BATIDREN-399718 format. One record per residue (C-alpha): x, y, z; residue in one letter; chain; residue number from 0. Coordinates in nm, 2 decimals, padded with zeros to 4 digits, m for minus. Layout:
<recs>
{{X,Y,Z},'a','A',NUM}
...
</recs>
This chain:
<recs>
{{m25.04,m22.57,m14.15},'m','A',0}
{{m24.69,m22.58,m14.16},'n','A',1}
{{m24.56,m22.24,m14.03},'n','A',2}
{{m24.14,m22.29,m14.02},'t','A',3}
{{m24.00,m21.98,m14.12},'d','A',4}
{{m23.81,m22.09,m14.48},'s','A',5}
{{m23.57,m21.83,m14.43},'t','A',6}
{{m23.42,m21.92,m14.09},'s','A',7}
{{m23.41,m22.28,m14.20},'f','A',8}
{{m23.24,m22.16,m14.47},'q','A',9}
{{m23.00,m21.97,m14.26},'s','A',10}
{{m22.99,m22.35,m14.09},'i','A',11}
{{m22.85,m22.45,m14.35},'l','A',12}
{{m22.60,m22.21,m14.47},'a','A',13}
{{m22.49,m22.17,m14.16},'g','A',14}
{{m22.42,m22.58,m14.15},'v','A',15}
{{m22.27,m22.56,m14.47},'e','A',16}
{{m22.00,m22.29,m14.38},'r','A',17}
{{m21.89,m22.54,m14.07},'l','A',18}
{{m21.86,m22.80,m14.26},'r','A',19}
{{m21.64,m22.63,m14.56},'k','A',20}
{{m21.45,m22.47,m14.32},'q','A',21}
{{m21.38,m22.81,m14.09},'k','A',22}
{{m21.30,m22.96,m14.44},'e','A',23}
{{m21.02,m22.66,m14.42},'g','A',24}
{{m20.93,m22.70,m14.18},'a','A',25}
{{m20.88,m23.04,m14.24},'a','A',26}
{{m20.70,m22.95,m14.53},'d','A',27}
{{m20.51,m22.74,m14.38},'k','A',28}
{{m20.41,m23.03,m14.14},'d','A',29}
{{m20.25,m23.26,m14.38},'r','A',30}
{{m20.05,m22.96,m14.58},'n','A',31}
{{m19.86,m22.89,m14.26},'n','A',32}
{{m19.79,m23.28,m14.16},'d','A',33}
{{m19.66,m23.33,m14.57},'l','A',34}
{{m19.45,m23.01,m14.48},'v','A',35}
{{m19.30,m23.13,m14.15},'t','A',36}
{{m19.22,m23.51,m14.32},'k','A',37}
{{m19.11,m23.38,m14.63},'d','A',38}
{{m18.86,m23.20,m14.41},'k','A',39}
{{m18.74,m23.41,m14.19},'d','A',40}
{{m18.68,m23.71,m14.52},'t','A',41}
{{m18.55,m23.38,m14.64},'n','A',42}
{{m18.29,m23.40,m14.30},'f','A',43}
{{m18.33,m23.75,m14.30},'s','A',44}
{{m18.07,m23.78,m14.64},'e','A',45}
{{m17.89,m23.50,m14.53},'r','A',46}
{{m17.81,m23.65,m14.26},'k','A',47}
{{m17.73,m23.99,m14.43},'q','A',48}
{{m17.52,m23.83,m14.71},'t','A',49}
{{m17.33,m23.64,m14.43},'a','A',50}
{{m17.25,m23.98,m14.31},'h','A',51}
{{m17.17,m24.13,m14.60},'v','A',52}
{{m16.91,m23.85,m14.73},'q','A',53}
{{m16.75,m23.87,m14.33},'d','A',54}
{{m16.70,m24.24,m14.40},'a','A',55}
{{m16.58,m24.19,m14.71},'n','A',56}
{{m16.26,m23.92,m14.62},'k','A',57}
{{m15.93,m24.06,m14.58},'v','A',58}
{{m15.74,m24.05,m14.32},'p','A',59}
{{m15.43,m23.85,m14.26},'p','A',60}
{{m15.16,m24.06,m14.28},'r','A',61}
{{m14.95,m24.08,m13.89},'n','A',62}
{{m14.62,m23.89,m14.01},'k','A',63}
{{m14.29,m23.98,m13.84},'n','A',64}
{{m14.13,m23.78,m13.63},'v','A',65}
{{m13.77,m23.72,m13.74},'i','A',66}
{{m13.51,m23.46,m13.66},'n','A',67}
{{m13.31,m23.20,m13.82},'a','A',68}
{{m13.12,m23.48,m14.02},'f','A',69}
{{m13.40,m23.69,m14.13},'n','A',70}
{{m13.37,m23.98,m13.94},'q','A',71}
{{m13.61,m24.14,m13.73},'q','A',72}
{{m13.65,m24.14,m13.35},'r','A',73}
{{m13.96,m24.26,m13.09},'y','A',74}
{{m14.17,m24.03,m12.88},'d','A',75}
{{m14.05,m24.20,m12.61},'d','A',76}
{{m13.66,m24.25,m12.69},'d','A',77}
{{m13.60,m24.32,m12.34},'s','A',78}
{{m13.73,m24.66,m12.38},'t','A',79}
{{m13.62,m24.80,m12.70},'k','A',80}
{{m13.23,m24.72,m12.69},'p','A',81}
{{m13.10,m25.03,m12.87},'e','A',82}
{{m13.42,m24.94,m13.16},'e','A',83}
{{m13.34,m24.57,m13.22},'n','A',84}
{{m13.04,m24.72,m13.29},'g','A',85}
{{m13.09,m24.97,m13.57},'k','A',86}
{{m13.19,m24.70,m13.79},'k','A',87}
{{m12.84,m24.57,m13.77},'r','A',88}
{{m12.64,m24.71,m14.08},'p','A',89}
{{m12.31,m24.78,m14.07},'f','A',90}
{{m11.97,m24.59,m14.19},'i','A',91}
{{m11.65,m24.75,m14.23},'t','A',92}
{{m11.40,m24.60,m14.07},'t','A',93}
{{m10.99,m24.62,m14.01},'q','A',94}
{{m10.76,m24.60,m13.71},'s','A',95}
{{m10.64,m24.25,m13.74},'g','A',96}
{{m10.84,m24.11,m14.03},'s','A',97}
{{m10.96,m23.78,m14.02},'t','A',98}
{{m11.43,m23.72,m13.92},'n','A',99}
{{m11.62,m23.60,m14.28},'v','A',100}
{{m11.81,m23.31,m14.27},'g','A',101}
{{m11.95,m23.28,m13.92},'k','A',102}
{{m12.05,m23.65,m13.80},'t','A',103}
{{m12.02,m23.78,m13.45},'v','A',104}
{{m11.86,m24.15,m13.48},'l','A',105}
{{m12.02,m24.39,m13.23},'v','A',106}
{{m11.87,m24.70,m13.17},'s','A',107}
{{m12.13,m24.99,m13.17},'t','A',108}
{{m12.06,m25.07,m12.80},'t','A',109}
{{m12.26,m24.81,m12.72},'q','A',110}
{{m12.57,m24.90,m12.86},'k','A',111}
{{m12.75,m24.88,m12.56},'e','A',112}
{{m12.68,m24.63,m12.40},'n','A',113}
{{m12.94,m24.38,m12.32},'p','A',114}
{{m12.74,m24.06,m12.37},'l','A',115}
{{m12.76,m24.16,m12.76},'l','A',116}
{{m13.16,m24.07,m12.69},'n','A',117}
{{m13.03,m23.73,m12.64},'h','A',118}
{{m12.79,m23.67,m12.89},'l','A',119}
{{m13.08,m23.50,m13.14},'k','A',120}
{{m12.90,m23.16,m13.24},'n','A',121}
{{m12.62,m23.27,m13.41},'t','A',122}
{{m12.58,m23.60,m13.69},'n','A',123}
{{m12.42,m23.88,m13.57},'w','A',124}
{{m12.31,m24.27,m13.74},'r','A',125}
{{m12.19,m24.54,m13.60},'y','A',126}
{{m11.86,m24.65,m13.72},'s','A',127}
{{m11.68,m25.01,m13.79},'k','A',128}
{{m11.30,m25.09,m13.85},'p','A',129}
{{m11.20,m25.25,m14.14},'q','A',130}
{{m11.07,m25.57,m14.12},'p','A',131}
{{m10.79,m25.64,m13.91},'g','A',132}
{{m10.81,m25.31,m13.70},'q','A',133}
{{m11.03,m25.20,m13.41},'k','A',134}
{{m11.18,m24.90,m13.29},'i','A',135}
{{m11.06,m24.78,m12.97},'y','A',136}
{{m11.34,m24.47,m12.90},'y','A',137}
{{m11.68,m24.47,m12.73},'d','A',138}
{{m11.78,m24.15,m12.94},'y','A',139}
{{m11.50,m23.98,m13.23},'k','A',140}
{{m11.54,m23.55,m13.26},'v','A',141}
{{m11.34,m23.42,m13.53},'k','A',142}
{{m11.03,m23.69,m13.46},'n','A',143}
{{m11.08,m23.62,m13.10},'r','A',144}
{{m11.14,m23.95,m12.97},'s','A',145}
{{m11.40,m23.97,m12.63},'i','A',146}
{{m11.45,m24.27,m12.38},'l','A',147}
{{m11.81,m24.26,m12.16},'f','A',148}
{{m11.79,m24.39,m11.79},'l','A',149}
{{m12.05,m24.34,m11.59},'t','A',150}
{{m11.97,m24.39,m11.14},'l','A',151}
{{m12.17,m24.68,m11.14},'s','A',152}
{{m12.03,m24.88,m11.41},'y','A',153}
{{m11.69,m24.77,m11.24},'h','A',154}
{{m11.76,m24.90,m10.87},'k','A',155}
{{m11.83,m25.26,m11.04},'l','A',156}
{{m11.51,m25.23,m11.26},'y','A',157}
{{m11.22,m25.05,m11.14},'v','A',158}
{{m10.97,m25.13,m11.34},'d','A',159}
{{m11.18,m25.08,m11.70},'y','A',160}
{{m11.15,m24.72,m11.78},'i','A',161}
{{m10.80,m24.77,m11.77},'e','A',162}
{{m10.73,m25.03,m11.97},'r','A',163}
{{m11.00,m24.79,m12.20},'r','A',164}
{{m10.70,m24.53,m12.24},'m','A',165}
{{m10.37,m24.74,m12.25},'l','A',166}
{{m10.44,m24.77,m12.69},'p','A',167}
{{m10.48,m24.40,m12.67},'l','A',168}
{{m10.26,m24.26,m12.50},'k','A',169}
{{m09.98,m24.20,m12.78},'q','A',170}
{{m10.25,m23.85,m12.78},'n','A',171}
{{m10.34,m23.55,m12.67},'n','A',172}
{{m10.58,m23.48,m12.70},'d','A',173}
{{m10.86,m23.74,m12.56},'n','A',174}
{{m11.17,m23.64,m12.40},'i','A',175}
{{m11.39,m23.85,m12.12},'l','A',176}
{{m11.72,m23.80,m12.04},'i','A',177}
{{m11.73,m23.89,m11.69},'f','A',178}
{{m12.18,m23.91,m11.58},'v','A',179}
{{m12.19,m23.93,m11.15},'v','A',180}
{{m12.50,m24.12,m11.15},'d','A',181}
{{m12.45,m24.24,m10.78},'d','A',182}
{{m12.38,m24.08,m10.49},'t','A',183}
{{m12.08,m24.06,m10.22},'n','A',184}
{{m11.84,m24.02,m10.53},'s','A',185}
{{m11.58,m23.68,m10.36},'e','A',186}
{{m11.32,m23.99,m10.35},'e','A',187}
{{m11.41,m24.16,m10.67},'i','A',188}
{{m11.38,m23.82,m10.84},'l','A',189}
{{m11.03,m23.74,m10.69},'t','A',190}
{{m10.92,m24.08,m10.81},'t','A',191}
{{m11.08,m24.03,m11.15},'i','A',192}
{{m10.93,m23.66,m11.25},'t','A',193}
{{m10.57,m23.85,m11.14},'k','A',194}
{{m10.63,m24.10,m11.38},'i','A',195}
{{m10.71,m23.85,m11.62},'c','A',196}
{{m10.41,m23.63,m11.57},'l','A',197}
{{m10.14,m23.94,m11.58},'f','A',198}
{{m10.32,m24.10,m11.90},'n','A',199}
{{m10.36,m23.77,m12.12},'g','A',200}
{{m10.76,m23.71,m12.11},'f','A',201}
{{m10.99,m23.38,m12.09},'t','A',202}
{{m11.23,m23.45,m11.78},'l','A',203}
{{m11.57,m23.38,m11.86},'l','A',204}
{{m11.78,m23.45,m11.53},'l','A',205}
{{m12.19,m23.51,m11.63},'a','A',206}
{{m12.48,m23.56,m11.38},'f','A',207}
{{m12.70,m23.67,m11.58},'n','A',208}
{{m12.74,m23.83,m11.98},'f','A',209}
{{m12.91,m23.50,m12.15},'q','A',210}
{{m12.57,m23.36,m12.00},'q','A',211}
{{m12.31,m23.57,m12.14},'a','A',212}
{{m12.54,m23.57,m12.48},'a','A',213}
{{m12.51,m23.21,m12.48},'k','A',214}
{{m12.09,m23.21,m12.40},'y','A',215}
{{m12.09,m23.38,m12.80},'l','A',216}
{{m12.31,m23.16,m12.92},'e','A',217}
{{m12.08,m22.87,m12.87},'g','A',218}
{{m11.76,m23.01,m12.99},'l','A',219}
{{m11.95,m23.13,m13.29},'n','A',220}
{{m12.07,m22.75,m13.34},'s','A',221}
{{m11.70,m22.58,m13.36},'f','A',222}
</recs>
């Protein structure tokens, strides 16, 4: 005779069934969580790829040229490219003794490599060339005033140079010499230069660097 309690056996089966269902439910939940995680990873990856494509399709901004107040191209490091900077300037054909039009500093082509031009930023200037058969005697011309340029170091090498340059301009009384003191032991030479200017009708403007020399031209052209 079987003495097994059927009620207890059914309870065990019911308990086993509940455990099986709980286990299956937990497995389904884990699968759902995995699917959600995969969906999130997929969406994130797609958004990342889309953002990368959008960034790749963006057109980079064009580099803007640095220009001064007169729309004339200049370089970031002007001190290294005086000749190239000079080539950007157009020419104006002038006649000897003609007056300037507007506030434009006329520059002789002999000054193309002068570092002064790299600092001449706050005024308008143009290269000038003479008409056939004529000659330009000035280095710079501001409002019909002829200006010569000289450095102390150059004067030490060519002592007679500046007087030869002054000779064709002696007939005018409003000429100017911009003299850059770029060397030591200048006291005796400055005395000589002062006498040369006095005897040839030139006003002497002393500068101690090329930037200061450029400021003289800007100041003369602003009045």
